[in-house]
TORSEMAR-734590 format. One record per residue (C-alpha): residue in three letters; x, y, z; chain. Coordinates in steps of 0.1 Angstrom, whole numbers. Layout:
> Ala; X; Y; Z; A $
...
//
This chain:
> Met; 0; 0; 0; A $
> Lys; 28; 24; 10; A $
> Lys; 47; 15; -22; A $
> Ser; 16; 23; -43; A $
> Ile; 12; 57; -26; A $
> Leu; 49; 64; -31; A $
> Val; 48; 55; -68; A $
> Thr; 17; 78; -72; A $
> Leu; 35; 107; -55; A $
> Met; 66; 102; -76; A $
> Ser; 46; 102; -107; A $
> Leu; 29; 135; -98; A $
> Val; 62; 151; -90; A $
> Ser; 78; 137; -122; A $
> Ala; 49; 151; -143; A $
> Ser; 53; 185; -126; A $
> Val; 90; 186; -132; A $
> Leu; 87; 174; -168; A $
> Ala; 61; 201; -177; A $
> Thr; 76; 224; -202; A $
> Glu; 77; 261; -192; A $
> Val; 55; 282; -215; A $
> Thr; 72; 314; -228; A $
> Lys; 67; 338; -256; A $
> Asp; 94; 318; -275; A $
> Asn; 74; 285; -275; A $
> Tyr; 39; 299; -269; A $
> Val; 26; 292; -304; A $
> Glu; 37; 255; -302; A $
> Ala; 22; 252; -267; A $
> Glu; -11; 268; -278; A $
> Thr; -13; 245; -308; A $
> Asp; -6; 215; -286; A $
> Trp; -34; 226; -263; A $
> Tyr; -58; 226; -292; A $
> Phe; -45; 194; -307; A $
> Ser; -48; 175; -274; A $
> Gly; -83; 189; -266; A $
> Val; -97; 177; -299; A $
> Gln; -81; 143; -297; A $
> Glu; -95; 138; -263; A $
> Lys; -130; 143; -277; A $
> Ser; -128; 126; -311; A $
> Gly; -95; 108; -315; A $
> Val; -76; 112; -348; A $
> Asn; -88; 113; -384; A $
> Ser; -124; 117; -373; A $
> Trp; -145; 148; -378; A $
> Met; -162; 165; -348; A $
> His; -191; 183; -365; A $
> Asp; -202; 211; -343; A $
> Ala; -235; 229; -341; A $
> Pro; -238; 267; -342; A $
> Val; -218; 283; -315; A $
> Ser; -235; 297; -283; A $
> Ile; -227; 302; -247; A $
> Glu; -230; 265; -242; A $
> Asn; -212; 254; -274; A $
> Gln; -178; 270; -281; A $
> Gln; -147; 249; -287; A $
> Val; -122; 277; -294; A $
> Ile; -118; 313; -283; A $
> Arg; -135; 339; -304; A $
> Ser; -157; 313; -323; A $
> Asn; -179; 326; -350; A $
> Arg; -217; 323; -355; A $
> Asp; -221; 327; -392; A $
> Val; -205; 293; -400; A $
> Val; -206; 260; -383; A $
> Tyr; -173; 243; -375; A $
> Ser; -160; 208; -382; A $
> Ile; -128; 200; -364; A $
> Ala; -103; 171; -366; A $
> Ile; -67; 161; -357; A $
> Val; -52; 142; -386; A $
> Asp; -21; 120; -388; A $
> Val; -5; 129; -422; A $
> Ser; 28; 110; -416; A $
> Glu; 19; 87; -445; A $
> Gly; -2; 112; -464; A $
> Ala; -39; 124; -461; A $
> Thr; -64; 138; -486; A $
> Phe; -90; 165; -478; A $
> Thr; -120; 171; -500; A $
> Val; -148; 197; -500; A $
> Pro; -179; 189; -521; A $
> Glu; -194; 212; -547; A $
> Ser; -219; 236; -530; A $
> Glu; -236; 269; -537; A $
> His; -228; 281; -502; A $
> Tyr; -195; 291; -486; A $
> Gln; -176; 261; -473; A $
> Leu; -139; 252; -469; A $
> Ile; -114; 231; -450; A $
> His; -86; 250; -433; A $
> Ile; -54; 231; -425; A $
> Met; -28; 241; -398; A $
> Asp; 4; 222; -387; A $
> Glu; 20; 219; -352; A $
> Leu; 35; 254; -354; A $
> His; 2; 270; -364; A $
> Leu; 16; 274; -400; A $
> Ser; 8; 259; -434; A $
> His; -25; 277; -435; A $
> Gln; -38; 259; -466; A $
> Val; -74; 263; -477; A $
> Val; -94; 237; -496; A $
> Ser; -124; 254; -512; A $
> Arg; -157; 241; -527; A $
> Gly; -152; 213; -552; A $
> Glu; -114; 209; -544; A $
> Ser; -92; 182; -529; A $
> Leu; -57; 185; -514; A $
> Thr; -32; 158; -504; A $
> Ile; -4; 166; -479; A $
> Ser; 22; 146; -460; A $
> Ala; 47; 152; -432; A $
> Asn; 71; 165; -458; A $
> Asp; 48; 195; -464; A $
> Ile; 44; 207; -428; A $
> Asn; 60; 211; -394; A $
> Gly; 54; 178; -375; A $
> Glu; 33; 148; -385; A $
> Tyr; -2; 160; -375; A $
> Val; -25; 188; -386; A $
> Tyr; -54; 207; -370; A $
> Val; -82; 208; -395; A $
> Leu; -109; 234; -391; A $
> Ala; -137; 234; -417; A $
> Arg; -162; 262; -420; A $
> Thr; -197; 256; -435; A $
> Lys; -220; 286; -438; A $
> Ile; -252; 284; -420; A $
> Ala; -278; 285; -448; A $
> Gly; -311; 266; -451; A $
> Asp; -320; 233; -436; A $
> Asp; -292; 213; -451; A $
> Thr; -263; 228; -432; A $
> Ala; -256; 197; -412; A $
> Gln; -259; 175; -443; A $
> Arg; -232; 197; -460; A $
> Gln; -209; 192; -430; A $
> Gln; -213; 155; -433; A $
> Gln; -200; 156; -469; A $
> Leu; -166; 169; -459; A $
> Lys; -140; 141; -464; A $
> Ile; -107; 130; -448; A $
> Val; -88; 100; -461; A $
> Ala; -56; 94; -440; A $
> Asn; -31; 65; -445; A $
> Ala; -21; 64; -408; A $
> Ala; -40; 68; -376; A $
> Arg; -15; 71; -347; A $
> Pro; -27; 90; -316; A $
> Tyr; -13; 126; -313; A $
> Pro; 14; 127; -285; A $
> Ser; 9; 157; -262; A $
> Lys; 41; 177; -257; A $
> Gly; 37; 182; -220; A $
> Phe; 30; 219; -217; A $
> Ala; 11; 229; -185; A $
> Glu; -25; 239; -194; A $
> Asp; -27; 267; -168; A $
> Asp; 5; 282; -181; A $
> Val; -8; 282; -217; A $
> Lys; -40; 299; -206; A $
> Ala; -22; 325; -185; A $
> Leu; 1; 335; -212; A $
> Arg; -27; 336; -238; A $
> Gln; -47; 360; -216; A $
> Ala; -16; 382; -210; A $
> Leu; -10; 384; -248; A $
> Val; -46; 392; -255; A $
> Met; -46; 420; -229; A $
> Glu; -13; 434; -244; A $
> Phe; -30; 435; -278; A $
> Ile; -61; 451; -265; A $
> Glu; -40; 478; -248; A $
> Gly; -23; 486; -280; A $
> Lys; 11; 472; -271; A $
> Ala; 12; 450; -303; A $
> Lys; -1; 453; -338; A $
> Ile; -12; 424; -359; A $
> Leu; -4; 425; -397; A $
> Glu; -32; 405; -413; A $
> His; -12; 392; -443; A $
> Lys; 18; 381; -421; A $
> Ser; -1; 363; -393; A $
> Phe; -16; 332; -408; A $
> Val; 10; 320; -433; A $
> Lys; 24; 288; -448; A $
> Glu; 61; 293; -438; A $
> Leu; 77; 309; -408; A $
> Glu; 98; 331; -431; A $
> Gln; 66; 347; -444; A $
> Ala; 54; 357; -409; A $
> Asp; 60; 389; -390; A $
> Pro; 72; 376; -355; A $
> Ile; 49; 399; -335; A $
> Ser; 19; 392; -357; A $
> Tyr; 25; 355; -356; A $
> Leu; 26; 355; -318; A $
> Tyr; -3; 377; -310; A $
> Ala; -26; 365; -338; A $
> Thr; -23; 330; -323; A $
> Ala; -35; 343; -290; A $
> Val; -62; 366; -302; A $
> Gly; -76; 345; -330; A $
> Tyr; -62; 309; -332; A $
> Gly; -72; 292; -364; A $
> Gly; -77; 325; -384; A $
> Leu; -78; 322; -422; A $
> Pro; -51; 336; -444; A $
> Ser; -58; 372; -455; A $
> Tyr; -66; 363; -491; A $
> Glu; -96; 343; -479; A $
> Ala; -108; 363; -449; A $
> Gln; -97; 393; -429; A $
> Tyr; -105; 404; -394; A $
> Leu; -108; 435; -372; A $
> Pro; -101; 419; -338; A $
> Tyr; -113; 446; -316; A $
> Val; -139; 474; -319; A $
> Val; -121; 506; -307; A $
> Gly; -141; 522; -280; A $
> Gly; -155; 489; -268; A $
> Gly; -150; 476; -233; A $
> Ser; -178; 497; -219; A $
> Ala; -212; 483; -209; A $
> Lys; -228; 518; -214; A $
> Glu; -263; 515; -228; A $
> Cys; -271; 522; -264; A $
> Gln; -237; 526; -281; A $
> Thr; -235; 528; -319; A $
> Phe; -209; 517; -344; A $
> Asn; -210; 525; -381; A $
> Met; -190; 501; -404; A $
> Pro; -180; 516; -438; A $
> Lys; -193; 493; -465; A $
> Pro; -165; 468; -473; A $
> Glu; -156; 457; -508; A $
> Leu; -162; 419; -508; A $
> Asp; -169; 394; -535; A $
> Tyr; -206; 392; -525; A $
> Glu; -216; 374; -557; A $
> Asn; -193; 344; -549; A $
> Gly; -203; 341; -512; A $
> Gly; -186; 371; -497; A $
> Phe; -201; 384; -465; A $
> Phe; -192; 399; -431; A $
> Ser; -203; 398; -395; A $
> Leu; -196; 409; -359; A $
> Thr; -193; 385; -330; A $
> Thr; -188; 398; -294; A $
> Tyr; -171; 382; -264; A $
> Asp; -158; 389; -230; A $
> Thr; -123; 400; -224; A $
> Ala; -109; 365; -226; A $
> Gly; -126; 358; -259; A $
> Trp; -155; 337; -248; A $
> Ile; -192; 341; -256; A $
> Val; -212; 353; -226; A $
> Glu; -244; 366; -240; A $
> Asp; -273; 350; -259; A $
> Asn; -276; 379; -283; A $
> Phe; -238; 381; -292; A $
> Tyr; -238; 381; -330; A $
> Ile; -250; 399; -360; A $
> Gly; -245; 393; -398; A $
> His; -244; 422; -423; A $
> Glu; -278; 413; -437; A $
> Asn; -293; 421; -403; A $
> Met; -274; 454; -398; A $
> Lys; -290; 487; -406; A $
> Asp; -280; 498; -441; A $
> Asn; -273; 536; -440; A $
> Gly; -261; 538; -476; A $
> Glu; -224; 543; -470; A $
> Thr; -222; 524; -437; A $
> Phe; -238; 494; -419; A $
> Glu; -249; 503; -384; A $
> Val; -247; 481; -353; A $
> Val; -258; 492; -318; A $
> Phe; -250; 477; -284; A $
> Asn; -273; 472; -254; A $
> Cys; -303; 488; -271; A $
> Pro; -331; 462; -264; A $
> Asp; -357; 479; -285; A $
> Val; -336; 481; -317; A $
> Ala; -336; 452; -341; A $
> His; -299; 455; -350; A $
> Ser; -287; 455; -314; A $
> Val; -261; 432; -298; A $
> Asp; -258; 426; -260; A $
> Val; -224; 432; -244; A $
> Gln; -209; 433; -209; A $
> Glu; -183; 454; -192; A $
> Gly; -149; 446; -207; A $
> Trp; -163; 432; -239; A $
> Thr; -143; 425; -271; A $
> Gly; -155; 419; -306; A $
> Val; -143; 405; -339; A $
> Trp; -154; 417; -373; A $
> Arg; -150; 389; -400; A $
> Phe; -149; 397; -437; A $
> Tyr; -150; 368; -461; A $
> Lys; -137; 369; -496; A $
> Pro; -122; 404; -499; A $
> Ser; -122; 416; -535; A $
> Asn; -85; 427; -532; A $
> Glu; -63; 413; -505; A $
> Met; -39; 441; -500; A $
> Ala; -64; 469; -506; A $
> Phe; -86; 453; -479; A $
> Ile; -57; 454; -455; A $
> Glu; -56; 492; -460; A $
> Phe; -94; 493; -455; A $
> Ile; -90; 474; -421; A $
> Asp; -63; 499; -410; A $
> Ser; -85; 528; -420; A $
> Ile; -113; 518; -396; A $
> Arg; -92; 507; -366; A $
> Gly; -97; 542; -351; A $
> Val; -135; 544; -356; A $
> Ser; -151; 545; -322; A $
> Val; -182; 531; -306; A $
> Gln; -204; 562; -297; A $
//
């Protein structure tokens, strides 16, 4: 009995000693390991976890979005794997990330892509599919997404302490909110490390893990002037130039300071905003207004713009509205 207790204590001490310290230098790998391990615990490898629309009760990652439903998987690509998105009239894609939150490859409607360990960092990928919520067949369209992998080994966790990952994530998010770091959209979610701006690479992982590359989507991670719970605030978004005819759209999702959904009325798509001609209007904490969103003290928000008409021009557009305030 004493021997059993001693062995248990030694195991706990050993696990504590072996836990890798999380620093800014290894944070991206640690954050990725946190996501990989969490998904594997729920669904294993090479198996889709098709999610329902996000809500307070249903959110798998920070700053989840309501205008699409997610499908998530961890895939062993050591011997190759093929990812396929069916033909569809609605926005749908498979987004592939490696163990360093790089190799942001996108498989669009009607396409297939085969990758192996030679194409990425590590031997596993985090696969995040997005299927636009439209009509009654959304779940059916999710089910048509395909993964064909030639190996199925469990993902080996790298031993980072979960509490350390969460603590550094929150610290980085707060530094970003306080204006201590700027994220360059086109140098955040990239295929090779050489293409990344180091600051953007670090902070974008904390602020918006799993973000799409800027040619596919762009983000305004925080509404300037937000954070207050003052009643009836107003924000006017200048009309963005998106490829609306081919599925382009935009939306606003709101969160608490840490990036989690805390209100039932947390989201609005552009089709439900007030069209003022040159701008789309959103209000906050105005219960009698149809285009109102509920927020709490310390709230944050993410604007998501899908299919920009011109990648680099849209980056300038994003920069031009960073200083527009909630009134």
